[in-house]
C-alpha positions in Angstrom: -0.4 0.1 0.2 1.5 3.5 -0.6 1.6 6.2 1.8 1.6 9.4 1.7 3.1 12.2 3.4 1.3 15.7 4.4 3.7 18.0 5.5 2.3 21.2 6.9 4.9 24.6 6.9 4.0 27.0 9.3 5.6 30.2 7.6 5.5 33.7 8.6 1.5 35.0 7.8 0.7 36.6 5.0 0.2 40.3 5.0 -3.4 39.3 4.2 -3.7 37.0 6.9 -4.5 34.1 4.5 -3.4 30.7 5.8 -0.5 28.9 5.7 0.4 27.2 2.4 -0.3 23.0 2.8 2.4 20.5 1.0 1.6 17.4 -0.4 4.6 14.9 -1.2 3.6 11.7 -2.9 5.6 8.8 -3.5 8.0 8.4 -6.3 6.1 5.9 -8.9 2.4 7.5 -7.6 1.9 9.8 -10.8 3.1 6.8 -13.1 -0.2 6.1 -14.0 -1.8 9.3 -14.4 -0.4 10.2 -17.5 -0.1 6.7 -18.9 -2.1 6.1 -22.2 -5.5 3.5 -21.6 -4.6 0.1 -22.6 -7.1 0.1 -25.9 -5.8 3.2 -27.0 -2.1 1.7 -26.6 -3.7 -1.6 -28.9 -4.7 0.9 -31.3 -1.8 2.4 -32.0 0.2 -0.2 -32.3 -2.3 -2.2 -34.4 -2.3 1.2 -36.9 1.3 1.0 -37.2 1.0 -2.2 -38.2 -1.5 -1.5 -40.7 1.2 1.3 -42.0 3.4 -1.0 -42.6 1.4 -3.6 -44.3 0.3 -0.8 -46.5 3.7 0.5 -47.2 4.8 -3.1 -48.2 1.9 -3.0 -50.1 2.8 0.0 -51.7 6.7 -1.2 -52.6 5.5 -4.2 -53.8 3.1 -2.8 -56.2 5.4 -0.2 -57.2 8.3 -3.2 -58.0 6.1 -5.3 -59.7 5.3 -2.2 -62.1 8.8 -1.4 -62.6 9.4 -5.1 -63.1 6.5 -6.2 -65.1 7.8 -7.3 -68.4 9.8 -10.4 -66.5 6.7 -10.6 -63.2 4.2 -11.0 -66.0 5.4 -13.8 -67.9 6.8 -15.6 -64.9 3.3 -15.3 -63.4 1.2 -16.6 -66.8 3.9 -19.8 -66.9 3.7 -20.5 -63.1 -0.5 -20.4 -63.3 -0.3 -23.1 -66.7 2.4 -25.3 -65.0 0.3 -25.1 -61.8 -2.8 -26.5 -64.2 -0.8 -28.9 -66.1 1.5 -30.4 -63.8 -0.8 -33.0 -62.6 -0.9 -34.3 -66.4 3.3 -34.6 -66.6 3.5 -36.7 -63.5 0.7 -39.0 -64.4 2.9 -39.4 -67.5 6.0 -39.2 -66.1 5.1 -42.3 -63.9 4.7 -44.3 -67.4 8.1 -45.4 -69.5 8.3 -41.4 -69.6 10.9 -39.6 -68.3 9.9 -36.3 -66.8 11.8 -34.2 -69.1 10.1 -36.2 -71.4 6.5 -36.0 -70.0 7.1 -31.9 -70.2 8.0 -31.5 -73.5 5.6 -33.2 -75.0 3.0 -31.7 -72.5 4.8 -28.4 -73.7 4.7 -29.0 -77.2 0.9 -30.3 -77.0 -0.3 -26.6 -75.3 1.9 -24.8 -77.9 0.2 -26.4 -80.9 -3.4 -25.3 -79.2 -1.9 -22.1 -78.5 -1.2 -21.7 -82.1 -4.2 -23.2 -83.1 -6.2 -20.8 -81.0 -4.6 -17.7 -82.3 -5.1 -18.5 -85.5 -8.6 -18.6 -85.1 -8.6 -15.8 -83.5 -7.2 -13.9 -85.4 -9.2 -15.2 -88.7 -12.3 -14.6 -86.8 -12.0 -11.2 -85.2 -9.1 -9.1 -87.2 -9.7 -10.3 -90.6 -13.3 -9.0 -90.2 -12.4 -6.3 -88.3 -14.2 -4.0 -90.7 -17.5 -5.8 -90.7 -17.4 -5.9 -87.2 -17.1 -1.7 -87.2 -19.3 -1.3 -88.9 -21.9 -3.5 -87.1 -21.3 -1.5 -84.2 -21.5 2.1 -86.2 -25.0 0.6 -87.4 -26.2 -0.2 -83.3 -24.5 3.4 -82.5 -27.0 4.8 -85.2 -30.0 2.4 -83.9 -29.0 3.6 -80.4 -29.6 7.2 -81.6 -33.4 6.2 -83.2 -34.3 4.8 -80.1 -33.2 7.5 -77.7 -34.7 10.3 -80.2 -38.0 8.3 -80.4 -37.6 8.4 -76.3 -38.1 11.7 -75.9 -34.3 12.6 -76.2 -34.0 16.1 -78.2 -31.9 15.4 -81.3 -29.4 17.7 -80.9 -28.2 15.5 -77.5 -29.0 12.3 -78.9 -26.7 12.9 -82.2 -24.1 14.2 -79.6 -24.4 10.7 -77.9 -24.1 9.3 -81.1 -20.8 11.0 -82.1 -19.0 9.9 -78.5 -20.1 6.2 -78.9 -19.1 6.3 -82.4 -15.8 7.8 -81.5 -15.1 6.0 -78.5 -15.9 2.7 -80.6 -14.3 3.3 -83.2 -11.2 3.9 -81.1 -11.3 1.3 -78.4 -12.1 -0.9 -81.7 -9.0 -0.4 -83.7 -6.7 0.2 -80.6 -8.1 -4.0 -79.7 -7.7 -5.1 -82.9 -5.7 -3.2 -85.5 -3.2 -2.4 -82.9 -2.4 -5.8 -82.3 -2.5 -6.6 -85.5 -0.3 -4.3 -86.6 2.0 -2.2 -84.1 5.6 -2.9 -84.0 6.0 -2.6 -80.6 3.1 -4.3 -79.7 4.3 -7.3 -81.8 7.9 -6.9 -80.4 6.4 -7.0 -76.6 4.2 -9.5 -77.5 6.8 -12.2 -78.9 8.8 -11.3 -75.6 6.3 -11.8 -73.3 5.5 -15.3 -75.1 9.1 -16.3 -75.5 9.8 -15.9 -72.1 6.3 -17.2 -71.2 7.2 -20.4 -72.8 10.7 -20.6 -71.5 9.3 -20.5 -67.9 6.5 -22.9 -68.5 9.0 -25.2 -69.7 10.9 -25.0 -66.8 8.6 -25.1 -64.4 6.7 -28.1 -65.9 10.0 -30.2 -65.5 11.8 -29.5 -62.5 8.5 -28.3 -60.6 8.8 -30.7 -57.5 12.6 -29.6 -57.2 11.5 -25.9 -57.4 8.6 -26.5 -55.1 10.9 -28.6 -52.3 13.5 -25.7 -52.4 11.0 -23.3 -51.8 9.4 -24.9 -49.1 13.0 -25.0 -47.2 13.7 -21.9 -47.6 10.0 -19.8 -46.1 11.6 -20.0 -43.3 8.6 -21.6 -41.5 8.6 -25.7 -40.3 8.5 -28.1 -43.3 4.9 -29.4 -42.4 3.8 -25.6 -43.1 5.6 -24.8 -46.0 4.3 -28.3 -47.4 0.8 -26.9 -46.4 1.4 -23.8 -47.8 2.5 -24.6 -51.3 -0.3 -27.4 -51.5 -3.0 -24.9 -50.9 -1.9 -22.4 -53.7 -1.3 -25.0 -56.1 -4.8 -26.3 -55.6 -6.6 -23.2 -55.4 -4.3 -22.1 -58.5 -5.4 -25.7 -60.5 -8.8 -25.5 -59.4 -9.4 -22.2 -60.2 -8.2 -22.2 -63.6 -10.1 -25.4 -64.3 -12.9 -24.4 -63.3 -12.6 -20.7 -65.0 -11.5 -22.4 -68.2 -15.0 -25.0 -68.5 -17.4 -22.2 -67.5 -15.6 -20.0 -70.2 -16.3 -23.0 -72.5 -19.6 -23.4 -71.5 -20.3 -19.7 -71.4 -18.7 -19.3 -75.2 -21.2 -22.2 -76.2 -24.1 -20.9 -75.0 -23.9 -17.0 -76.6 -22.4 -18.3 -79.7 -25.0 -20.7 -80.3 -27.2 -18.2 -79.4 -25.9 -16.0 -82.0 -26.0 -18.8 -84.6 -29.7 -19.3 -84.1 -30.5 -16.0 -84.1 -28.5 -15.5 -87.5 -26.7 -12.7 -86.1 -23.8 -12.4 -88.3 -19.9 -13.4 -87.0 -21.1 -15.9 -84.5 -18.0 -17.9 -84.3 -16.1 -14.4 -83.6 -18.0 -13.6 -80.7 -17.9 -17.3 -79.5 -13.9 -16.9 -79.3 -14.4 -13.5 -77.8 -16.3 -14.6 -75.1 -14.0 -17.4 -74.1 -11.1 -15.5 -74.3 -12.6 -12.9 -72.2 -14.3 -15.1 -69.3 -10.6 -15.6 -68.2 -10.8 -11.6 -66.6 -12.8 -12.0 -63.8 -16.7 -10.2 -63.8 -15.2 -7.7 -66.1 -14.4 -9.5 -69.3 -17.6 -11.5 -69.4 -19.7 -8.5 -69.6 -17.9 -6.8 -71.4 -17.8 -9.8 -73.9 -21.3 -9.8 -73.8 -21.8 -6.0 -74.5 -19.6 -6.2 -78.2 -22.3 -9.5 -78.5 -25.4 -7.6 -77.8 -24.2 -4.5 -80.0 -22.8 -6.8 -82.9 -26.7 -8.6 -82.8 -27.8 -4.6 -82.8 -26.1 -3.5 -86.0 -26.9 -6.8 -87.7 -30.4 -7.7 -87.4 -31.9 -4.8 -85.6 -33.5 -4.4 -81.9 -35.7 -7.6 -81.3 -32.6 -9.8 -82.1 -30.3 -7.5 -79.8 -32.8 -8.0 -77.0 -32.8 -11.6 -77.3 -29.2 -11.8 -77.5 -29.3 -9.6 -74.4 -31.4 -12.3 -72.3 -29.1 -15.0 -73.5 -25.9 -13.0 -72.3 -27.7 -12.2 -68.7 -28.9 -15.9 -68.6 -25.1 -17.3 -70.0 -23.1 -14.6 -67.1 -26.0 -15.0 -64.7 -28.5 -17.7 -63.9 -26.9 -20.5 -65.6 -23.0 -19.7 -64.4 -24.7 -19.6 -60.9 -25.8 -23.7 -61.8 -22.2 -24.8 -63.1 -19.6 -23.0 -61.1 -20.4 -24.8 -57.9 -19.8 -27.9 -60.7 -16.6 -26.3 -61.9 -15.1 -25.0 -59.2 -16.2 -27.4 -56.3 -14.3 -26.6 -53.4 -11.5 -24.8 -55.0 -12.9 -21.2 -53.5 -14.4 -22.4 -50.5 -15.2 -18.2 -50.2 -18.3 -16.4 -51.1 -19.0 -14.8 -54.5 -19.2 -11.3 -52.6 -15.8 -11.8 -51.1 -14.2 -12.6 -54.5 -16.0 -9.8 -56.4 -14.0 -7.4 -53.5 -11.0 -8.7 -53.4 -10.5 -9.2 -57.4 -11.1 -5.3 -57.7 -9.3 -4.7 -54.8 -6.6 -6.4 -56.4 -7.0 -4.9 -59.7 -6.5 -1.5 -58.1 -3.7 -2.7 -56.5 -1.6 -4.7 -59.0 -3.3 -4.5 -62.2 -4.0 -7.3 -64.3 -1.9 -9.6 -62.2 -3.8 -9.0 -59.1 -7.6 -9.2 -60.7 -6.7 -12.9 -62.1 -4.8 -14.0 -58.8 -6.7 -12.4 -56.4 -9.9 -15.1 -55.3 -7.6 -18.1 -55.8 -4.8 -16.5 -53.5 -7.8 -15.6 -51.1 -8.8 -18.9 -51.1 -5.5 -20.1 -50.7 -5.1 -18.2 -47.7 -8.4 -18.9 -46.2 -7.8 -23.0 -46.5 -3.8 -22.3 -45.3 -5.3 -20.3 -42.5 -8.0 -23.0 -41.3 -5.0 -25.7 -42.1 -3.0 -24.3 -39.1 -6.0 -23.7 -36.9 -6.3 -27.3 -37.0 -2.8 -29.1 -36.9 -2.5 -26.4 -33.5 -2.7 -28.5 -30.2 -5.3 -27.5 -28.1 -4.9 -27.1 -24.7 -5.6 -29.8 -21.9 -9.3 -29.0 -20.9 -8.7 -29.1 -16.8 -9.6 -32.5 -14.6 -13.2 -31.6 -13.3 
């Protein structure tokens, strides 16, 4: 128990007759808690500094990725493809083929598939760019007419049409003709494809050794490192296998719908929807809008409305029905969480973050759950 002493001094009386001053002497540590911050405030301050550090780390990583994008993007792309194809390489190497031969066989098959898809894409989309652009221009004119019928003034409708036509033309040329004719774009694309192919072959061939080396240098116990790599690979493999299945389903449904309705360029529409589905949320709906505009420009309002319903069904109700089958337990997180982390990842890390946000978040949640289950539980006290 702390004690304090009260010392009364009796100095000479004040001229005005005031009482003598009273002095209080306190123990040395008695004032230590008077000016101390509350515990909750100290915890809040510490957590704030931790969040500032995490945010600074994120900004630094984003800046580093932006500076090294020419190297990081091909390696990340190759790692995703290798994660999906590594079970096939492992299955082939269990037979008479060596790991190198199995990796080379899978790699050559993928190259042939990629070249075939690129040829189809160029033949179906780029070679018909003038026809597609004409259909989009007709769609803009019909939209102007619809606005005027809805009561919008002619001047405002023409202004909207001019702006839309200019934007569509610029975007279309940048998307299609720029890819085909831009020397700088072609050079960058060649470097990207070459670096991706080289990285992919080595990841397929030496994947197990690279994984073991990564697990040893994580700075965590071996079992924990194995859980982290296994869950990450499972999430990537399940997610992108599911995305491919959903993309093929969307392309078939929308392409068949365009073919039945008599919309021109049904093959181009199917390929665009398939390729765009790999960009979460934004890709599928952007390709759907492209499809509806093509239908409006080539067949008219009624066909465009029917095509819009087909796109809504393919990207909405039907996709929600097939996604649980395609993804299975690969993600295990709510669709709203997928949307939020996808937007956040794209805002912070660009296209890489947009594509990897959902599977990496899923991997993190599964890793945390596995570690929580593996943590020894405290012994229950005896009754």
